[in-house]
C-alpha positions as CSV (number, residue, x, y, z in Angstrom):
1,M,3.2,15.4,-61.8
2,T,5.8,13.8,-59.4
3,I,8.9,15.8,-58.4
4,P,11.9,13.6,-57.9
5,F,13.6,14.0,-54.5
6,T,17.0,15.3,-55.2
7,P,19.6,17.1,-53.0
8,I,18.3,20.5,-54.2
9,V,14.6,19.5,-53.4
10,G,15.7,18.2,-50.0
11,R,17.4,21.6,-49.2
12,L,14.3,23.5,-50.3
13,V,12.1,21.3,-48.1
14,A,14.4,21.9,-45.2
15,I,14.3,25.6,-45.8
16,L,10.5,25.6,-45.9
17,L,10.3,23.5,-42.7
18,V,12.5,25.9,-40.9
19,G,10.2,28.7,-41.8
20,V,7.2,26.7,-40.7
21,L,8.7,25.0,-37.7
22,P,11.3,27.4,-36.2
23,S,12.0,25.0,-33.2
24,A,13.4,22.5,-35.7
25,A,16.2,24.9,-36.4
26,M,17.0,25.6,-32.7
27,S,20.5,24.7,-31.6
28,L,21.4,23.1,-28.3
29,E,22.5,26.4,-27.0
30,D,19.0,27.8,-27.7
31,T,17.2,25.1,-25.8
32,P,15.9,26.4,-22.5
33,P,17.1,24.6,-19.4
34,L,14.8,22.4,-17.4
35,K,14.3,24.1,-14.0
36,T,13.4,22.2,-10.9
37,E,12.9,23.0,-7.3
38,Y,13.1,20.5,-4.4
39,A,9.5,19.9,-3.1
40,F,9.4,17.1,-0.6
41,V,10.4,13.5,0.2
42,T,8.2,10.5,0.8
43,H,9.0,7.4,2.8
44,V,6.5,4.9,1.5
45,L,5.8,1.7,3.4
46,T,4.6,-1.3,1.3
47,G,3.1,-4.6,2.0
48,D,3.8,-7.9,0.2
49,A,3.4,-7.9,-3.6
50,L,0.6,-9.9,-5.3
51,V,1.9,-11.3,-8.6
52,A,-0.1,-12.5,-11.6
53,E,2.4,-14.1,-14.0
54,H,2.2,-14.4,-17.8
55,T,-0.4,-11.8,-18.4
56,P,-0.7,-10.3,-21.9
57,D,1.4,-7.3,-20.9
58,G,3.9,-9.3,-18.9
59,N,3.9,-10.2,-15.2
60,T,1.5,-7.9,-13.3
61,R,2.3,-7.0,-9.7
62,Y,0.2,-5.1,-7.1
63,V,2.0,-3.7,-4.1
64,P,-0.2,-2.3,-1.3
65,I,0.9,1.0,0.1
66,I,0.3,0.7,3.9
67,G,1.7,4.0,5.3
68,G,4.6,6.3,5.5
69,T,5.5,10.0,5.8
70,V,5.8,13.1,3.6
71,S,8.0,16.0,4.5
72,G,9.3,19.1,2.8
73,P,9.3,22.9,3.0
74,G,5.8,23.8,4.2
75,L,4.5,20.2,3.9
76,K,4.4,17.5,6.5
77,G,2.0,14.5,6.7
78,T,1.3,10.8,6.9
79,I,0.7,8.5,3.9
80,L,-2.6,6.7,4.3
81,S,-3.4,3.8,2.0
82,G,-3.1,3.1,-1.7
83,G,-1.5,0.8,-4.1
84,D,1.2,0.4,-6.7
85,S,0.3,-1.4,-9.9
86,Q,3.4,-2.7,-11.7
87,V,3.8,-4.4,-15.1
88,V,7.1,-6.2,-15.6
89,R,7.7,-6.0,-19.3
90,S,9.5,-8.7,-21.4
91,D,12.7,-6.5,-21.3
92,G,12.6,-6.6,-17.4
93,V,11.5,-3.0,-17.0
94,F,9.0,-2.4,-14.2
95,V,6.3,0.1,-15.3
96,I,4.8,1.6,-12.2
97,E,1.6,3.4,-11.4
98,A,1.1,4.3,-7.8
99,R,-2.0,6.0,-6.3
100,Y,-2.3,6.9,-2.7
101,M,-3.4,9.7,-0.4
102,F,-1.7,11.4,2.4
103,K,-3.0,13.6,5.2
104,T,-1.1,16.7,6.1
105,D,-0.4,17.6,9.7
106,D,-3.2,20.2,9.5
107,N,-5.7,17.5,8.3
108,V,-5.9,18.2,4.6
109,L,-6.2,15.1,2.3
110,I,-4.0,15.1,-0.8
111,S,-4.1,12.6,-3.6
112,V,-1.0,11.5,-5.5
113,L,-0.8,9.7,-8.9
114,N,2.8,8.7,-9.6
115,R,3.9,6.9,-12.8
116,G,7.4,5.8,-13.6
117,M,9.8,3.0,-14.3
118,R,12.5,0.9,-12.6
119,H,15.2,-1.2,-14.2
120,A,18.6,-2.7,-13.6
121,S,20.8,-5.6,-14.4
122,A,19.2,-9.0,-13.8
123,A,21.5,-9.5,-10.7
124,V,20.5,-6.2,-9.2
125,M,16.8,-6.7,-9.8
126,A,17.0,-10.1,-8.2
127,R,18.6,-8.5,-5.1
128,L,15.9,-5.8,-5.0
129,L,13.1,-8.4,-5.3
130,K,14.6,-10.3,-2.4
131,G,14.3,-7.2,-0.3
132,E,18.0,-6.5,-0.1
133,H,19.4,-3.0,0.2
134,V,21.0,-2.0,-3.1
135,P,22.6,1.5,-3.5
136,A,20.4,3.7,-5.7
137,D,23.2,4.4,-8.2
138,Q,23.0,0.7,-9.3
139,Y,19.6,0.9,-10.8
140,Y,17.2,3.4,-12.5
141,F,14.0,4.4,-10.6
142,R,12.3,7.6,-11.7
143,T,8.7,8.8,-11.6
144,V,6.4,11.7,-12.6
145,A,3.7,12.7,-10.2
146,Q,0.5,14.7,-10.4
147,I,-0.9,15.9,-7.1
148,E,-4.5,16.9,-6.2
149,A,-5.0,19.1,-3.3
150,P,-8.3,20.8,-2.3
151,V,-9.0,24.0,-4.2
152,G,-8.8,26.9,-1.8
153,S,-6.5,25.1,0.6
154,R,-3.0,26.3,1.3
155,Y,-1.8,23.4,-0.8
156,E,-3.7,24.4,-3.9
157,A,-0.5,25.3,-5.8
158,L,0.4,21.6,-5.9
159,N,-2.4,21.2,-8.4
160,K,-0.7,23.4,-11.0
161,S,2.7,21.6,-11.3
162,L,4.2,18.3,-12.3
163,F,6.7,16.7,-10.1
164,V,9.6,14.3,-10.9
165,A,11.1,12.0,-8.4
166,M,14.3,10.1,-8.0
167,A,13.4,7.0,-6.1
168,E,15.2,4.4,-4.0
169,R,13.9,0.9,-3.2
170,E,14.1,-0.1,0.4
171,P,13.3,-3.5,2.0
172,T,10.1,-2.2,3.5
173,G,9.1,0.3,0.7
174,A,10.6,3.2,-1.2
175,V,12.0,6.7,-0.6
176,L,11.1,9.3,-3.3
177,H,12.7,12.7,-3.6
178,F,10.3,15.0,-5.4
179,Y,11.2,18.1,-7.4
180,R,8.7,20.5,-8.9
181,I,9.2,21.3,-12.6
182,D,9.1,25.0,-13.2
């Protein structure tokens, strides 16, 4: 037997779903705020991009990470090597996945996996790709990072959080301001 979907049936389904999925009935006022805490900043130095055009996913770029610095409360170090794989989608969005390591001032190696995206108007992206300085409020550049530090080290707590970053493109690399998500 098929039950026709009428306004009354729709209301009954909504009432049943609210009982099963209470979060569906939450109002905006009930939504918990996202809490973040400033963690550190990286100044990443990059080499020249290698570009493979017209790949199935778009244009693929590989940008070598050749150095830089990390600094923040209780954290200071030097970025070693790594790379940033980028796919430029058909809509012009750069999808980014960077992997690199840094060595703290007390000689602990820490690994970073940082994924995100960058986009802007065609004119702003052209300026960025030429290596020009463009104010960060003229484009979107955000990432999410997972960090791996040695278990038992004073940096072990980094393993148990995700980090979001607001990033700025510079002619010789990028500056990323990282915040730990509570």
